[in-house]
N, C-alpha and C positions, 0 to 999 in steps of 0.2 A: 636485612640489617648486618652490618659489618661486626664482627666479633671483637672483643676487646684484647688488646696486645699484652704482651709478657710483661712489660712494666705496670699496666693498669690492674692486672691480676696479681702481680706481687704487692701492689699498695694496699688492694683489698685483703690480700692473705696476711699482710703486716699488720692490718687493723683488726684482724680478728684474735691475735696473740696477745697474751697478758705478758707486760714486763714487770720485773722485779728490780726495782730501785731507780734512783734518779740517773739520767742520762743512757738508761739501756735501750730504750726506743731509739733515740738519735744515733746511737752507735749502730744499731741494726739498719736503720735507714743508709748511713754512709757505708757499711760493708755489704750489705745484700742488695741494694739497689744502687749503689753509686750514685747517690744524691745528697745535696745538703738538705737539710732538715727544712731550710725556707722553700725551696723548690718542690720538695716534698709535700708539703702543705698547701702549696700553690695547686700542684695535680691533683690532690686529694680534693681539694674544694670543688675542683671544676669535675672531677670524677663524680661526685655527689648529684650533681646535675645532669648526668649521662644515664638515659634510659636503660642503656645496655648494663651498666653497672647495676641498677636497680633489678634488672632481669637475672643477673648472675649471681647475685648475692643480697636478696632483699632484706634478711635480718640486719646486716651490719650497715648497709646503706641506710636504712630507715632509722637505726639508732644513731647514726652519725649526723644524719639530717636533723633529728631531734635535738641533738647536743649543740649543733651550730645555730639552729633557731632559738635557743634558749639564750645563747650566748649574745646572740644580736639583740634581742630583746632587753638584756640586762645592761647594754650600753646607752 
């Protein structure tokens, strides 16, 4: 199995961090990863379905999957 790339690892690392205040996460996405927030969330959503991400960081991936699933059922 191929390992996760630097961008994928960066996304998971960013999701583990707490952010204080509105806009702090979006600013970190732009500054640290060089991505727009829209592209970041597209990549994050795909990453949540990647078994390599689950193997690397099961706590974060499972937490984010639960959040995603609960938001889908609310719609």
